[in-house]
C-alpha positions in Angstrom: 182.6 135.9 50.3 184.9 133.1 49.2 182.5 130.1 49.7 183.8 126.6 49.7 181.6 123.5 49.5 178.6 123.2 51.8 179.4 121.0 54.7 177.3 119.7 57.6 178.1 119.2 61.3 176.2 116.5 63.1 178.2 115.9 66.3 177.4 119.0 68.2 173.7 118.9 68.7 172.8 115.2 69.6 173.3 114.1 66.0 171.1 116.9 64.5 172.5 118.1 61.1 173.7 121.7 61.1 174.4 123.0 57.6 177.3 125.4 57.3 179.6 127.0 54.8 183.3 127.6 55.2 184.6 131.1 54.3 188.3 130.5 53.5 189.1 134.3 53.4 187.6 135.1 56.8 188.6 131.6 58.1 185.3 131.1 59.7 182.1 129.0 59.3 178.6 130.4 58.6 175.9 128.2 60.2 172.3 127.9 59.2 170.2 129.7 61.9 167.1 127.6 61.4 169.1 124.4 61.7 170.5 125.5 65.1 167.0 126.7 66.2 165.6 123.3 65.2 168.3 121.4 67.1 167.9 123.4 70.3 164.1 123.7 70.4 162.6 120.7 68.5 160.3 123.3 67.0 158.1 122.0 64.2 158.6 125.3 62.4 162.1 126.7 63.3 161.8 129.5 60.7 158.7 130.9 62.5 160.5 130.4 65.9 163.4 132.4 64.6 161.1 135.2 63.5 159.4 135.2 66.9 162.8 135.1 68.7 163.9 138.2 66.8 160.8 140.1 68.0 161.4 139.1 71.6 165.0 140.2 71.6 166.1 143.6 72.9 167.0 146.2 70.4 170.7 145.7 71.2 170.5 142.0 70.7 168.6 142.3 67.4 171.1 144.9 66.2 174.1 142.7 67.0 172.6 139.6 65.2 171.3 141.5 62.2 174.8 142.9 61.7 176.3 139.4 61.7 173.5 137.7 59.8 174.2 136.8 56.2 172.0 135.2 53.7 173.7 132.4 51.8 172.4 129.7 49.4 172.1 126.3 51.1 170.7 123.0 49.9 167.2 122.3 51.3 166.8 119.1 53.3 163.3 118.7 51.8 163.7 119.1 48.0 167.5 119.3 47.6 167.3 122.7 45.9 169.4 125.7 47.0 167.7 128.6 48.8 168.9 131.7 50.5 169.2 131.0 54.2 169.9 133.1 57.2 173.4 132.3 58.6 175.6 133.5 61.4 179.3 133.1 61.9 180.7 131.3 64.9 180.5 134.2 67.3 177.0 135.0 66.1 175.8 131.5 66.6 177.1 131.5 70.1 175.3 134.7 70.8 172.1 133.2 69.3 172.4 130.2 71.6 172.6 132.5 74.6 169.3 134.0 73.5 167.4 130.8 73.0 165.2 129.9 76.1 165.6 126.1 75.8 166.9 123.4 78.2 169.0 122.1 75.3 170.8 125.4 75.1 171.7 125.3 78.8 174.9 123.1 78.4 176.2 125.6 75.9 175.4 128.6 78.1 177.2 126.9 81.0 180.2 126.2 78.7 180.3 129.8 77.6 180.1 131.0 81.2 182.9 128.7 82.2 185.0 129.8 79.3 184.5 133.5 80.3 185.5 132.6 83.9 188.7 130.9 82.7 189.7 134.0 80.6 189.1 136.2 83.6 191.4 134.0 85.7 194.0 134.2 83.0 194.0 138.0 83.3 195.1 137.7 86.9 197.5 134.8 86.3 198.7 134.6 82.7 200.6 131.4 83.6 197.3 129.6 83.5 197.0 130.3 79.8 200.5 129.0 79.2 199.9 125.8 81.2 196.6 125.3 79.2 198.5 125.6 75.9 201.2 123.1 77.1 198.5 120.6 78.2 196.7 121.1 74.9 199.8 120.2 72.8 200.9 117.3 75.1 197.4 115.7 74.8 197.8 115.8 71.0 201.2 114.1 71.1 203.6 116.9 70.6 207.0 116.6 72.2 208.1 119.0 74.9 210.9 120.1 72.5 208.3 120.9 69.9 206.2 122.8 72.4 209.2 124.8 73.6 210.0 125.8 70.0 206.3 126.6 69.4 206.1 128.9 72.4 209.3 130.7 71.4 207.8 131.1 68.0 204.8 132.8 69.5 207.1 135.2 71.5 209.1 136.0 68.3 205.9 136.6 66.4 204.7 139.1 69.1 208.1 140.9 68.9 207.5 141.3 65.2 204.0 142.7 65.5 205.3 145.1 68.1 207.9 146.4 65.5 205.1 146.6 62.9 203.0 148.6 65.4 205.9 151.0 65.9 206.1 151.3 62.1 202.5 152.6 61.8 200.7 149.3 61.4 197.4 149.3 63.4 194.7 147.3 61.5 194.3 143.6 61.6 194.1 143.3 57.8 197.5 145.1 57.6 199.1 142.5 59.8 197.6 139.9 57.6 199.0 141.5 54.4 202.5 141.7 55.9 202.4 138.1 57.1 201.3 137.0 53.6 204.2 138.9 52.0 206.6 136.8 54.1 204.8 133.6 53.3 204.5 134.3 49.6 208.2 135.1 49.2 209.5 131.9 50.7 206.7 129.4 50.1 205.0 130.8 47.1 201.7 130.8 48.9 199.6 133.1 51.1 198.8 131.8 54.6 195.2 130.9 53.4 196.6 129.1 50.4 199.1 127.2 52.5 196.3 126.1 54.8 194.3 124.9 51.8 197.3 123.0 50.5 197.5 121.2 53.9 193.7 120.7 53.9 193.2 122.6 57.1 190.7 125.4 57.9 190.5 127.1 61.3 193.4 125.0 62.6 196.8 126.7 63.2 199.1 126.5 60.2 202.2 126.2 62.3 200.7 123.4 64.4 200.5 121.5 61.1 203.9 122.2 59.8 207.0 120.0 59.7 210.0 121.1 61.7 211.7 122.5 58.6 208.6 124.5 57.6 208.4 126.0 61.1 212.1 126.9 61.0 211.7 128.6 57.7 208.6 130.5 58.9 210.4 131.6 62.1 213.5 132.6 60.1 211.4 134.8 57.7 209.7 136.6 60.6 212.9 137.1 62.6 214.7 138.4 59.5 211.8 140.8 58.9 211.9 142.0 62.5 215.6 142.7 62.4 215.4 144.4 59.0 212.6 146.6 60.2 214.6 147.6 63.3 217.5 148.6 61.0 215.6 150.3 58.2 212.7 151.7 60.2 209.9 151.5 57.6 206.7 153.4 58.2 203.3 152.6 56.8 202.0 149.6 55.0 203.8 150.0 51.7 207.3 150.4 53.2 206.7 147.5 55.6 205.6 145.3 52.7 209.0 145.8 51.1 210.8 144.8 54.3 208.5 141.8 54.8 209.3 140.6 51.3 213.0 141.0 52.1 212.6 139.0 55.3 210.7 136.3 53.4 213.5 136.2 50.8 216.0 135.2 53.6 213.9 132.1 54.2 213.6 131.5 50.4 217.4 131.5 50.0 217.7 129.0 52.9 214.9 126.9 51.4 216.4 126.8 47.9 219.8 125.9 49.3 218.4 123.0 51.4 216.2 121.7 48.6 219.1 121.7 46.2 221.0 119.5 48.6 218.0 117.3 49.4 216.8 116.9 45.9 213.2 117.5 46.9 210.8 120.1 48.2 210.6 120.8 51.9 207.0 122.1 51.5 204.6 119.3 52.6 200.9 118.9 52.3 200.8 116.8 55.5 198.9 117.9 58.5 198.5 116.7 62.1 194.7 116.3 62.1 193.0 113.1 63.2 190.1 114.0 60.9 189.6 115.2 57.3 187.1 117.4 55.5 185.2 115.6 52.8 183.0 117.5 50.5 179.6 118.1 52.2 180.4 116.9 55.7 183.2 116.7 58.2 184.1 113.1 58.8 186.5 112.3 61.6 188.9 109.4 60.9 191.7 108.1 62.9 195.0 108.3 61.0 196.5 104.9 60.1 
């Protein structure tokens, strides 16, 4: 696991501190189980509560959580030393919350139920999901023109993944490898490195790009799609060659523009209204 600095979250459980570690490769958090148990139950011994909860779970529930449970070193709140601690990723923590018989867990269970209901509604009427995305971006200050471009980019991305699927690509990690080939060729960075450069984590990379960065990203993916349609590569290695060729189309465009501008078009700016600071996430309004 590629572990970054320990951080805490204190704004989800009535100010209770939840220790967590960000895994930049998996792009997910691992949360301290005993901290979540403590916040939800006010137990004087959350570690014992966690052991008892595991015994009460069904075999299926235990199996699911044991599979996701990872022991990571976290700093103790008592003596400041690092100890191996049971942690769960985001999905695992949500599953844990569902299993905790506590009044404090009920708001989260209701939220999960509502979320599931919304997704079912979207199956019957996909327009609901589109409207939700538009409302999300508008509330965050994006212009309708930007939103239109963003939605078209999503459509173009899906066209590319369809082409890759026809070319024998079926596993998630393979899509990630091909995407990184495009990014590395024109930007010099993998997607995860690009995110780190912009100081973002789970947030969407494209949502935090400048117009020029988005245009270059789209150009690289569209070029890759058209080249794949023409050359019909099959398998990961052949598709990597085509992805690199597509990324090079964007690199040529980038180099040409930067030569005329006299500066780099790659920016470390993001659109967040908060920033990650060492051991805790501190939200700050941008000036």
